[in-house]
N, C-alpha and C positions, 0 to 999 in steps of 0.2 A: 660685269661682275659685280660691281656697287647696285645693281638692281639685284640681283639673286641673295645677293648679302642682307640685304633689305627685307626682302621675302623671307630668309630663316629666324628675323629678329623676332622675338614675343615680348609682350610689354610685361609678362611675368618673369623672366629670364634675364632680360638686359640688364639689369642691378646686379643681379649674382654675376654676370659675364664681367661687366666694366667694373675699375677698381675705385672706390669710394673716395670722391676729393678730401683733400682736407683742408684749403682754404678758398678756392672756384666756386663760386654760387651759379657757374654758366649751367644755364637748362638746357637740354637737347630741344630739336628744333620741332614743332609740331607733325613735322611730316614723317619722322619716324614710327609715331604712334598711329598716324592713319595709312600708314603705308603696310603692305605685309599680303592677307592670304589668296587676294583676288587676282596678283599678277597678270596684269592687264597686260594684252598684247602689245609687245615695242615695233610689233613690223608696221604695225598702222602709223606710226609716229612719223616714218618715212617718206618723202616726196615721191611720188610718182605711183605709189601704192593706192587700188581703189578702194574707198573705206565704205566701212559697213552700211548699209542702206537703214536708214531711220524711219522707225513707224509713226505715221504722224497719228494713227488713232489709240496710241498706247497713253495710259494714265500719264499725267503730269506727274514728276515725285519732286516732293520739296529737297532743296539742296543744302547741303553741308555749311554750316556755319562758318568751317573752317574753311582757306584757300587755297590750301598746299594740293598740290597734283597725286594723283594716285598711283602715279607709275613711274614719275621723275622725280628724283631729287633733285628738286629744283636751287635746293639753297647751296648745292655743292656746285652749280654754274656758276659761271662769272657774270657779275649784277646785269653787265652788258650786253649779255646775252637774253637774259628772260623775256624784254619786250618782243625780239622774235621768233621765240618759240611760242607765246603765248597768240602772236598776233597769225604766225601760222596754222596753229591747230586750238584753236577759240574753245573746243568742245570735245575732249578727251574723254573718253568714259574713265569712272571714278571708281574705285570700291565702296568709299564711304554714299553712294545715290543709294536713294531709296532705302538707307538700311534707318529703322528703328526701332530702338530696342526697348524693349519688355521690358518695364517697371518691377512686373513680378515676377520675373524667372532673373535672376542675376546670376548671370553664367560669366565666366571667365573667358575674356575675348583673346581668340588667337592659341587657346591652348590646345595643345597634342594631346593630352589625356580627355577631352570633351568628349561624352560617348552618347548616343542618342537612347533617351528614354526608356524607345519603344522597341528594344533589337527584336523582340518577335514579331513588330509588325512591318517590319522591311520589306517592300516590292521586291519579289527576284527578279530580275529585269536581264538576267544572263543568256533567259532562251530568246526574249524578245529582242534583245542588241545584237544576239547571234543572227536570228533573222534579219533583222536591220542592215548587219553588214552584206551578209549574202546578198541581199537585192540590191543594195547598191553597190555592191562587186559587180553584181551581173549587169546592171543597165550601164554603168558608167567604167571608161577608162581611166584606170589610176595616170595621171601626168605627169608623178616622179615616185621614186620609190620610198620617198619618207610617206607618201600616202599608201602606198602600197604595204609598207612595214606598218603604218599605224591601224590598216586592217586586222593585220595579224595578230596585232596585240588588242586589239577589242573582241577577238575572236579566241583567245587563249583562255582556257575553262581556269587555268591555275590562278591568273588574277595577280592583283598588286604591283601592277607596270602601272600606277597613276602618274607618277612625277614623269617617266619616260612618255607617255601619252602626251602628256601636257605641254613639255618640249616637242614633240614632233608637230601637234595642233596648232601651237604659236609659229610655226614654221610656214605651214602651209600656204597656200593664196588666199584670196577671197572668196572664189565660189569654192575652192573647196572644201574650205571651213563651211559655209554656208549648205552643203550637202551632207555631211558630216557630225555636225554641232550638236542634233540631238543626240545620235548614237555616244558622243561624249558626254553628255549630260549625265545619262541613265547609266555612263559606267563608272563618272566619281562621285555621284550618287550612293553606289554601294558601299563609299570608304565613310568612316567615323571621324576624320580627319579635319580640323578646322581651316587649312590648308585646301584640302582637295575641294571642300562644301564651298569656300571661299569663291575657287575658282567657278566650278560649276555653276554656283549662284551668278555671276558675272555675264557667263555668257546664255543661262536662261533670261538675263535682262533683255540679251540682244535680237531673242526670238518674235517675233510677232506673233500677234493673239491668231490670226490666220493660219499660221502654221501648227498651234497646238493641235497636241490629242492627249487623249487620257492619260496615256505613261509621262508626256511631257508636263502636264499641269501636276498630275501627283509627284513627281521629281521636283517641279518648281514649289510646291507646298511644305513637302517635307524638310526642304532646305530652308524655308524661311522657319519653321519652326523648330529646327535645330539651332537656327541661330536666336531662337526666341521670339522672334518678330510672329508673332500671333494675330496679330493684328494685317500684315500684309500680307499671312497665307489666307487669312478671311477674305481680303480681298479678290484674290488670285481665284480663289474658290467661285464666289458669286460672279465675276467677268467671264468666266468661263462657263460655265453654268448659265447664264443669260444670251452669252453671245453665240456660243454652238453647243450648249445643253452639253456640259464637257463634265463629268462627277468624277475624274478622277481627284485622287487624295483624300477621300470623302472618309475611308477608315485612319489618314491621318489624324484627322480632325476631332473625329470623334474620339479614338484613343487618348489624343492628349487633353480632350474635357473632360473624357470621365477620371482619367488620372489623377487629375487636378481638381474635380469634382463639382467644374462648372457646368451644371445643371443645365441652365439655360441657352446655354452657346449651343451644349450636344442637344438639346432639343431645337435649337433653333435650325443648325446646319442638316438635321436629319427631316425636319419637317419641308424645307425647303428642296433636298432632294426627292423627297414624297411626294412633294405637291409637281413637280414637273416632270416624273415619274406618270403622274397621272394625266396631265396634261399630253404627253406622249402616246401613252398607251391606253385610253378612257376607259376601254373595252375590258384590261386586262390588269387587274386587281396588283400593284407592286408587292414582290417579293421578299423578305430578310436575307437574302441571299451575302447582299454585303455586309449586314452586321457581324456573319459568321469568321470575318478574318478578328471581329476583337474577342476572340477566344483567348489569344496567347496573354491576355491582359492580367495580372496575378491579384489573388484575392477577392475576387469578383464577387464574392458573399456580401462583405463587406460594405464593399461600394453600391451594391444593391440596396442594403438597409438605409445608406446612408440616402442614398437617390430618394426612397420611400420617406426618411425624413423630411427633406426639401420640400418633398412632394406636399406634405403634410403643415410646414411650417412657413418657412419664406416663398416659397411657389404655389401656394394655395390659389392666390390672384391670379397668377400665371397661368395656373390653370384651368381656374374660369374663364379665363379668355379664349384659351385654346378650344374648349368645349364648346364655343359659340360658332368656329367653322366648322363642318364637318370632314371636310380631308385632313386638316391638322390633326384634329381629336383622331382621326383615325390612324394617322401618321403616330401619335402619340402612345395609342394603346398597343399597338405592332411594336414599337419599340420600348415601353415596358415588359410585355410579354417576353419578347425576345434578350433581356435584359436578364431577367428573372429564369427562362429556361438554360442560360450560358451558364449561369452563377451555379444552376443543379450539375450541369456537364463537367463543371470544372473539376473535382465536385466542392460544393461548398461545406460546411459544419454540419451534423446531422442537426443540430440543433435550430440552426438557420434553415434549412432544408426542411422540417417541419412546418414552419412558417408558409415559408413560398407555395410547398405543396398541398397545403389547408387552405391556403388562399386560392390556388388556381382550380382545386379538385379536380384534376386532371388523372384517370386510372393509368393513363399510357407513358406519364411523368413517373406519376410511382414508380412501376415497375423498370422503367429506365434508370431510376436513380438507384432503387435495390440493386439491380444486375451490377451497375457500377463500383458501388460501395462493395460489393461481396468480390468482386474481381480483384480491386485494391486492398482486400484483404488476404484473399490470396494469396496476394503476389508481396506481403508482407508492407503493406503503404498505408496502414491501416493498422490502429492498435483496435484489443481489445475491448477496451474502456467504450470509443466511439460508437462501435462496431453493435456495442449491447444495447445502442439505442432507437436500433431499426425496430424491433418488436413493436415499441410504443406505435411507432409511425404504421405499421401494418395492422395495429387494428384500428386504426383511422382511416386504413386505405381499404378496409374490409366494409367500411359504413356506407360506402360509394354506390350507386348504382350500377349493376351490371361488373363488377371489380371483381375480376379473376387473376390472380396471381401469376405466376409464370411457372414454369418445369423448374429454370434455375433458381428463382426466389424460393420457391417451396425448399429444392436441396437447402438452401443457403440459409435458410431459416431453423431448418433441419440441423445442422453445423452449428449453429450459434446454440440453441439452447441443449445440444445434448452435452453431457449426460445429467445437467444438474438443473437445468429448469424443468422441472418434471410437470407444470402445470400447462406451461407453455408448449412442450411437447403434446399431451395429450389433447391440447386445444388443435393443434398442425395435423395432426391423426384424422380429429374431426372435420376440419376443413379440405384434407384432402380426398375424404370420401365422398362430400358434399360437392365438391367443384368436378372431380375426376373421374367420380363411380365407384373408384378403388383403386387400390395401389399396385404397380407396377412392378416387377422386379426389383426393382432400386429401391423401391418403397418397405416391400416386404425384406429385403436381406437386412435395410438400417432398422427397422421398427423390432426385428425380431433380434438384433444385436442388443437395441437398447433396452427389452425386455428381460433378454439372458444375461445383461450387465447387471437387471436391478435382483436376479436373483427368482423372478415370478414364471415359477412352473407351469402353473394353470395356463396364463395366457399365454407362454411361447408355445407349449402343445396345442392349444387352438388355433393360435395364429399358424404354426406352422403345418397343421393339417391343410387350410386353406391355401397356405403357399403351395404346398405338393401336388393339392388337387387340381388347381389352374396352370402351373408348368411341374407337368410329371416327371418331363426330363431330368430334374434335379433329382432325384432318386438313384440316375445313372453314376451320379458323379458324389466323391465326399463331401465338395461345397456344399450340397443340400443337405448336410447332417450338422454343418458347423455350428450352427445356431442351437439345435435340439442338444448337442452334448456340450457346448458353453454352457447352458444354464444349469444342468446337473454340475459342472465344474465347477461353476460360482457359489455352487450350496454346498461344496464339499462331499460331494456325495459320487465318489472314485466308484462305487459298483455299476450304478446306473451307466456312467461312461465307458465301462469295461461290456457292459450289455449290449448297448448301442454297437459300440465298435464291433463286436461279434456279428448284429444282426447285418450289419454294412457286408460282412463280407460271407455267411452266409445263406441271409435272406433275400439282399437286393442285390449280390455280387457288383458293390460299388469298389469295394476295395478300402485301403484306408492311404491316407497320405503323411507324411510330417505334420502337416497342423491337426490331424488327428493326434497324434502322439501329443504335441504340444500340448493340446486341449486336456488329455489324459495326466501328463505333468502339474498343468494348471489345478487340478482336481487333486490330486496328491498336496497338493503344496497350502490350497483351502481346508485339507483334513489335517494338516500338519503330520504329514506322514515322509521323515524326512528317510527313514531308509528305503520306503517305495519310490522316492524319487531319483532316488542314488542308482538303484539296479535299473528302472525305466529307460532314464537316461544312458545307461551301459546298454540296454537291446536297443535301444533307437540308433546309437553308434553303429552297431552293426548290420540293421535292416535300411535306415536312410543312413542321408549327410545331412547332419545337426546343422540347423540355420540357427539366425540369430534369435528366435525366439524359444527355441531349445535350451541354448544356452541361457539365456534371459532367465527362465523358469526355472533350470536349478540355480541359476545366482539367487532368485529371488529367494528359494526356500535355505540356500543356506545363510543369507547374510540375515534373515528373519530371524534363523537360530543365532547368528552373530560367529557365524564359523568363517572369520576372515582369511583364515589360509585353504579353506577348499574353495572359499570366494573368486579367491587369487587365483586358486590352482584352474578353475574354470575358466578365466576371462584369458592365462596366456593359452590354454588351449584354443581357444577362440582363434586369436590371435594368430596361433602356427598352424590353422586351418583358413586364414585368409576371410572369417568371418566380418561382416562390417559392423563396429561399434554404434549400435541401439541406446536412445533415450533408457532404456529399460534396463540395459546391461550397465550402465553409469549410475543410473539410479541404486541399483545392488551394492556398489562398488562403494559408494556416499554410505548406503544404511550400514554395512557390515563394518567400516570403518568407525562410525558413530557409536555402533553398539559396542564396541570395544573401547568408547569414551577418547577416541582419537580423532577428537573434531579440529584440531590444528588440521591435522594431515587430509583429513575430508575437505576442508576448507582450500586448500592449496590445490586439491586434486579436481575441485569445482572451477578452481580458474584457469586453471592449464586446459581442462575440457572448455573453458568458455573461449579461451582466445583461439582454438582450434574449430570451435563453431560443433562441439561435438554436445552439447548440454542443453537442457530442457528446465521448464519450469518446475517440473515435478522434483528434479534432483536438486535445485536448491532448496525447495521447501521443505524436504528431509532435511537439511542443513540448519535451513531457521527454525525448525520444529525440535532437535537436539541442542540447539543452543537455548531455546525458549525454556525446555526443561529444564536446564541447567542453569536458569535465572543468570542469564548473561544478556539483559537488553539491550545493552550497549554493543554489542556484537551484530544482534538481532537488526539495529538498525543500519551499521555498516554495512551487511549483507545485502538490506534491501536496497540501498544506494548504490552497490556495486551489481544487481541486478540491474538498474537504470544505466550504469555506465556500459553493461555486457549487451543492452537491447533484449533482455528476458523481460517477458510482458507478466506481468503477478496475475495471478486468477483469483478463484474464492478460496482455494487449500492458502494462498499467500497469508490471505486477510485474516484466514482462520487460524493460521499458526500465529499469527502477529495480533491479534486479539486474545488467544490464548497465551501468549509470553506477557503482555500487558496485565493480564488476571495472576500470572504466578506468581508477579512480584508485586500485587494486589492494589495495582493503578486502576482502580475499577474505572474512575472517570475519565480517565484518558481514554479505556477502551469505549465508555460509554459515548464519549467526545467522536471516536471515530467510527462507530455502529451508527449514530444519528447523521452526521454529514455524509456517509456516505448515502444513506436514505433521500436526503433531501436534495444532494447532489449528483444521483445517479454514478457516482464514484465505480462501484463495482455492485454486484449481484448480491443483494444481502440475502443470505437464508434462511432458514429458521434454525438452522446450526449455528450461526454467528449469534443468533440473540439468546441463546441457551448458553455458551457458554460466558459470554457477558452476566446472566442472570445467575449462575453457577458460581460465579465469583461474587455477585453482590452478597449473593446467602452467606456464602462462608466466610466472608469480612462482617455480618452484621449490618449490611446495607437492605434494609428490608424496605424504605419505600421506593430506592431505584428500580427491586426487582417487581414490584405490584404496577411501577409506571411501565417497565418494560412489557409487561405480559398484557397491562392496557393497551398499550400501543400495537403489540400484534394482533390482537383480537380488532382494533381498529380498523387497520389496515389488511385483515382479514389475510394474514399471515398463519400459515398452519402451525399449531401450537405443539410441537412432537413430545414425545417423551421424556428427553431431557429438560426443556425448557418447564414443563411439569413437576418434575420431580424436584428442581430448582424452589419453583412458587410454593413447593409442600416445604421443603427444608425450610425457607424462610415464616409461614406460617406456625412451623412448630416452635421456630424459637423465638416468635413471638407470645403464641397465646398458645401453648400444647395441648389444652384442653378444650378449647373453644370449638363451639360447633361449626364455625366454619372450616377448621383444622381438619376436624375428622371427616367431614363432608370430602374434602379436597383430597384427604388421603385415599376417600374408598376412588376419588376418579383417577386415580392410577390404574386400579386395576379395569376400569370402564374402557380407560383409553386403551389398555395391553387389549383385552378384547375385542373393540373395535378395529385396531390395527388387525388382528387374528383372522377376524369374520369377514372383512372388507369384499366389497364385490373382485372378482375377478379380471371384468372389465376396466376397470380403473388402475391407472400407473400408482395411486396414492393408496396401496395396498400393505399388506404386512411385510414382502419385503423390501419397502425403503424402510420401516422400523430395525427392521433386521438385521440390514445392512449396517444402518448404523450403530446401532447393537455390539454389531460384530466387529465395526470398525475400532470403537471405544473400548475393547475386550471384557464386556460385559461389566464396565464398573459403574454406568448406571443403573444397572439390573441391584447390582452390590448395596449402593446408596438407598434403592428404593426400598430395598429389605429392610437396611435397618433402620429406616425414618417410620416403618410401620411397627417392628419392635420397639422402637424408642415412644411412640404413641401406645403402645398396649394394643396395638390391633392384630392380634395375632391371625386372626381368623382370615381377615385382610391379606397379610402376608403368607400364610398359606395358599389361598386361592391366588396371590401374584407368583407362587413356585409353580402351580398347575398350569396355568396358563405360557410359563415359559417350558413347562415340558413341551408343549401341542406346539410351540412353535420354536424348538431347538429338541427334537426326538432325539437323536442321536446321543445327545447327554446322558437322559434317562437309562436309555437300553445298555452306554456302558456302566453305569452306575459312578461317574466322575464328575462334576461340575466344575467349570472356569474358578477360580482360584478364587476370583473376587466375590462370585455368587457364594462358594462355601465360607468363605471370611464372613458374610453377611449371615449365612447360616448358623455359623460359631457366636457370633455376636447374640445375636435371638437365645441361643439356650445360654449365653452366660448372663443374660439380663434377665433371662428368667430363673437363672438362679441353679442352673443344672450342668454345675461342672462336670463332672464326671462326662455327658452328652458332651461338652463341649471338647474335652480332650479326647474323645474318642472321633470326631470329627477331624480334630486337628492331627490324629494318626494317618485318615484318609488321605487329608491334603499333603501330606508330607510324602505317603509312597507316591501318589500323583505325580507331583511337583517332580519329586525326583526323578523318576522314571520318566518323564517329559524332556526334562533340561538336560540328564547326561550326558556326556559325551560317548563317541562311540570306540571310544579307546576304554571307556568305564572309569575313567581319572578325570573326576571336575565335572562341570556343568558348563556349558555355552553361555557365553557374553550374554546372551540374550534372554536368559533366565536366570541371572544373577541375582534380581532382586523379585522374583514372582512370589517369595514366601514373607516377603516383610509384612505384609497386612494379615495375612494370618497368623503367625509367631505374635503380633502385638496382641491378639486375644487371649491367643495358649498364655503367654505371659502372665496376665491378668490373672488367668485363673488358677494357675499356681502359686501368685502372690496370693489371692483369696482363700487358697489351700493349706496357705505355710508350709509350701514344699520349695524350701530354697532348693534343694539339692535337684528335683526336678526342673527347675529352670534353670540351673545353669548346666544341667547335662543337655536339656533341650536346644539350649545355645551353642552349646560344643558339635554336637551334632552336625547341626544345619553349616556351622562354620567349617567344619571337616572335611565335607561334599563339596565345598567351594561355594554354598550360596553366600551373598554379601546382606548384612543389614544395614538399615539406613539409618542417619543422622538420630531421629526417632526413637526406632529401636533399640541404640546402643543406651541410650537417656535413658528410657524406659527400665533395661535391663539391670543397668548401673541403681537406681533408684530403688528398685526392687529388693535388690539383693541388700541393698544396705539396711533397707526396712526389716528383712528377714534375718538380719545379723552376720551375713558374710559379708562384712564391711570388707576385709582384705582382697579378697575375688571381687567385689568393688571397684576397689583402687586398683587393683588389675587390668581391668577391663578400660578401665578411664582412663587409667594412664598408658595402656596400648595401641588402643582404639581410637580414644575423642582428644588426648591431650598434643598429640602431633600437630594438630592444626588447630590448637592453642594459640592466643594473640595479644594476649594480657588483658586484663580487665577493662582498660577503654575501649578497646575494639566492640566493634558492633552500631558506633551511634549515628555515623554518616548513613546517607539513603542507598550509596554502593555496598557499605557493610550490610546492610537490612538485607540487600537483594539477595547478597551471595548466600548468607543466614537460611533465606529459604530454600536452597538448596538441598534437600534432605540427602542426597550421597554424597554431597563434602563433607565428612567427618570433623566435630571441632564441638568442642567439650562445651554445653550449656554454662552460664552461671549459675544457674540456682542449682544446676548438678552438684558443681562446684561446694556452693554451698552448705549444699548437704552433708557431702563429706569432712568439709570444715568443721561443720558443729560435731560429730563424730570423732575428728581427731582432735577438737576442744576437750569433747568429755571426757577420754581416755586421756589427755595430757594432767586431769584432776583425778583420776584414779589410778594414775601408773605409781605412784609414791606406795600405795596401797596393793598394789597386783603386780606380781612378777612376770604374767603373761604378757599384761597389756603393756608394761613395760620395755618387754622384749620387741612386741608390734611396733611400739614410736619410735625405736633405736632401728628400727628396718625401713621407717619409711624413709628417708632421707637418701636411703641407698637405695630404694627397691622402685622409688617411686618421686624422681627428682624434680619432674614438670609439676607434680601438685605440691609438692613442697615448695616450692616456689612459689605457686600459684598461693599455698595458703600462707605464705610468709610474708606475701606480699599486698594484701589486700589492706584495705582502711575503710574510712566511715562512706568516702566519697565514690567507691564500687560500690555499696550495699544497692539491692534493689529497692526498690520505692517501698515496696511493702513491708519490710524492715526499718524504715524510716517511719512514716507515717501512722498515725494512733488508729487503733482498730478501730474505734468508734466515729469517725469519722470515712466521710465517703470515700470509695476508692479513687485512686487519680484518675484512671478512665473514666469512669463517670463524670469527674469534673471537667476532663478536658471535654467530653462532649456534651457539657454545658456552655462552655466557654466559647464550642465552634457556633453552636446555637443562639448566640448572645449577636447582635448587630454589631458595627463596626463602632457608633456611637458610644454604646453600652460599655464596650471592651474600653475605651477610652478613660471613661470617667471611672472605672472600677481600676483601672491603671492609676490614674491620679489618687483616688482613693488608697490604696497599697501604698503606695508613694509617701504618703501623707503618714500612714501608719508607722511605715518607716523611718522614716524622720523621727518621730516620733519617741520609737525605743530605742533607734542612737540616743538620744537625747537624754532618755531614762539611764541607759548605760554608761553615758559619760556622767550623770549627774552622782549616778552612785559608784563610779569607780571600776567600772567591770568593761569598758569599753576597748574589744580587741586590737591591740595595736597593728601595723604595718606587717608586712611578708618578710621583713629580717627576722632570720632564727634568733639572733642574738636578744634583740628587744622582745622578740615574744617570749623567751624563755624567764626574762626578767619581768615579764609582766604575768606568766603563771605565776613565780616565787611570791610576788606581789598580790595576788589574787589571793592563794593560798595563806600566807600571813594575815590577810583582812579575814579569814573565813573562820579560819581558827579564833582571831580575836574574838569575831563575832559571837562564838560558839560559847568562847569561854565566859564572854559579857552573858550570855542569854542562860547560862547554866546556873550563874551565881544571883542571878536575879529570879530565877524560878526554886533556887533552894530557901533563898530568901524568903519567898514569899510562903511557901508551904510550912518554914519554921512557924511565920506569924501565925496563919492558919490553928498550926497546932496550938498556940498558946491558948487561942478563945475555946479549943474542944473540951469536952468533963475530963474532969481528973481521969474516971476509972479506966481511959481509952490512949492516956498519954504516955505509958511509958510503953504499951506495945506499939505505938506509932511511932515514936523516936525511934525506935530502933529499926523500922522497915525503911527500903530505899524507896525515893522518892517515887521514881517511874515504875517500882511494882506497884505503887499504892494508885497511882494514876490508872494503870492497866488494868489494876483490879476493879478500881470503880467503873472505866468503860464496858467491863467483861458484864459488871452485873446489870447495868442499864439496857443493854442489847438482849441479854436473856430476857430479863422481864419484858422485853419489846413483843419478843418474838414470842413467849409463851401467852400473851395478850391477842395477838392477831394472827398468829398459825392453829388457830382451834377450828376451819373451817372446812365441811365435810370433804372440800376437794384436795385435802393434804393429801401429803405424798410425795407431792414434787418436792424438786429440789429448790434454793432461795435463790434467784436470780439479782442480780442487781440491775438497776433501768439501764448503766451501757452493756452490760453482758446480755440484757433481751433486746435489746436494738438491733446490734449488729448481725444476728442471724436474720434478722429480717430485712434487713439492708442490703444484705448478701443477694437475699433470695428476692426481694422483688428491685431493688434497685430504684426506686420510686419516693413518692413523697408519702409517709405514712400518717395516720389517723390514727391515734391509740385510743385505747381503753380503758377507763379506767379502772382498776381491779385492786384487790384487797394486798395482794400481794407485792403491788410495783409502789405501794405507797414508799 
């Protein structure tokens, strides 16, 4: 029992089991620490039993320095019995024999938690063990029930009989143990416990070398490695290799050396094995099959590059020594190549694989790596960012001689490129034709789908004709017509879709299926035909059973309109019909909620869908888009973090909406940093649209250098400069130098770009369809911006030419004589700037009628939520026209008509309306609109100073009164207060202000000098604060610190002057301030009295010296009147002398008044010219 107790004790747990002594300092005997896991067989200690044969040829192992017994707790025996025991048994096997602990690996001895650092490389000895047991059972007859039971346990597949097997083994006879000890070792080595490994190692030491085989040697090496005795493991391997040519355990040694990065040791072991194989089979080249067992080592990509670094630094000399021996160098090369191939097959990261493949230049390895990464991507084991690096490797692959990608690689690259990377798809199409001779059926369908999604009608018709000629059987099924139907649906040409469906039935007898009707629904959605979508859905429900696409298209139309009730109704019907929920359906739900400004509900819906695994990146992108439009950047960051938590991958649209959100809150440099980092680090595929967003924001904020830098960067990187980016460049140039030749030239480039897009060759993907899609996606806002810019530059002919090209690109609008609202707003702006107010208001009438018809609900009451702000741009121009015509009633009635129908105006619209009405004399009406529309969002004079407040203020749909509008109304209110005593009507209006407009009255009465705008505090003759801020920002840090010190000195000087004069302002105590004011007023009155007395005295003394005839008249006059008369005569004479030039007739302006307009116009240093009227 004592022996079993000692076996269970561990050095790390004994101190926790035994109580800590208080006084005694007695230390445990060393045998407690030396005893343990080996549990040496006790049966050999009894007399009469044969001992195990000792192998004289086995290598001598160093003895331990401790003399305690390995299995007998001799210190517990009486002292007089110890000499007898040592005399009878002079050499007992001990567990500490041959134990040499490696100093590099400090493991916890006898710890039950110790595990094999290479669990993937453990040799499965179960099958070999069963075969060995069966053989032993066949030729040997068990002599006892214990041996028979031991065989059954060894053959048991369930395992975990380590303790019972060891007990049975120790009770066997010597001959029986010799026959079964190899099987026991291979069974115990499967355990990672320190006890079982120690027992197996003790048995392994008893086996002579003559009885070794590869399995026994591999087990022994593994046991030594688990105990950290690398030196003994190497010795056993070399002994087995030299004595019997055994190579068992090679994988374990290599794995241990590679994971611990002992590269010289790994090469030594492999070269020794390779050399022995060459000697054994000189005519056969050794293979690297044994190295395949190393594929379970993790992170082989980093390990391989660590190996390469070793060869170029510390191992350079060792590599030169290897080259001197041909066999060793051949072994080294095979090891290095197999190491690289194993890293590729694991697989390693694309950045590492690119270097490895570029070094090996093996086209088969390229194809193998591509297929492996694509299969992992399909299984969602690789991210989109990592898979986007494969196209660059594909370009290197094409440079290899006779390099032909497999069909799986071509298909995978198509899926990577589709649908954003147009240049890559175009090149892939060319490569497919060059290598395969032509497209197969899958290729035709995919490229037809691509061109149809881009809306390229001409190219689809051409490719579809080739497709049906090569595969005529496709005309017999509706599937063959999908692409030709889809391209017309993508362009919104529902009439052509209906015609082709009719031909399918009458001409080709192919019939129509549910997919055809879904395409027709898509055409109605693109054409914005809400009524036709609803009627088509009812027709489909009668002919076919609607599927997920049918409901998705119907929900897309209703969500586009903002009809939340109808969208939910379609969704409920789909659930009643047991239709699976798709990403398109969830996208429509989220858009419907967002259109109705229910962003919190949309966010909750996205969370619930993500938890159920029903969400998609496009759904979250729309939620990100609407929050960005609401200028809630904090919420955008939170949504991006949630996307990562739910495992939703970011795509190009995610980064596009993020860039747009940053631009919306004027964080242009943050957006530029994100864009530049993505280009340098390949974080995501940067498209021309990404550049255009940042350039448009920079142009709007006046950061012209950034616009020019991005434009140059796009040209340098051969990035396609689309129409949106070019408009931003022209806008920036127009703000800097409107009349410069470069600006005018670039404005004409807008038309040329539009013309090139329209007349592009049909064989190229970069045709007009891409520009048309981008323009339509932006709801033609960029076209309106371009027309407005051209009108602003007075390029009316160029603007007219641009409209002609727009009609050619979108003929449906010209035929209907109703252009998009943004385009009509630009045309109204053109007529307004040209001074044709009547034409401007005429166009406003057309815009109003078309917008009302498009957005009105089916019930006729109100408009859909998706069209509530469609009129905001056009009504801004209309209000300006009414203001210039002094038509206050027309302006008021226009706004009343718009709001009565259910349309909403932005904060900028209401601010302009209030301002214009107050200027036109409708002060009370302006007060009413400001009180009811803008003042509910008023949060005091101090609101809007923080960055968060400023970001929220940029949300034009959030109504809150701007401070300048309240100041304008306050000025009128103050004027009315001055004349209220003389005008009864004005007096009655003022009496009603506090009752009718309480919020405004509160704002009027609580304003002070600290809340005034800077324009009211700064003298008009000085530079504006915005210009001063720009100057300060351009100064370096050292100059700013010097300026700060100079200003502080001036401030201290001014304070000393105030203190000397006695006008220094006291502390913030109200009582002290009141006393200071009274004292200051008394001092001012005293100074004024003294000055008046001195002035009268001087005037009297001057009169005494005057001629006698003037004395009487002068003495009667007031001194102030006399001085004023003298000054008037002097300046009248001055003007008579200098205002007689031929260019007269101009009003005289003082120098200060003449400088201010030029400062406002040029905002730069002014070189004045001396003129007569400037003296």
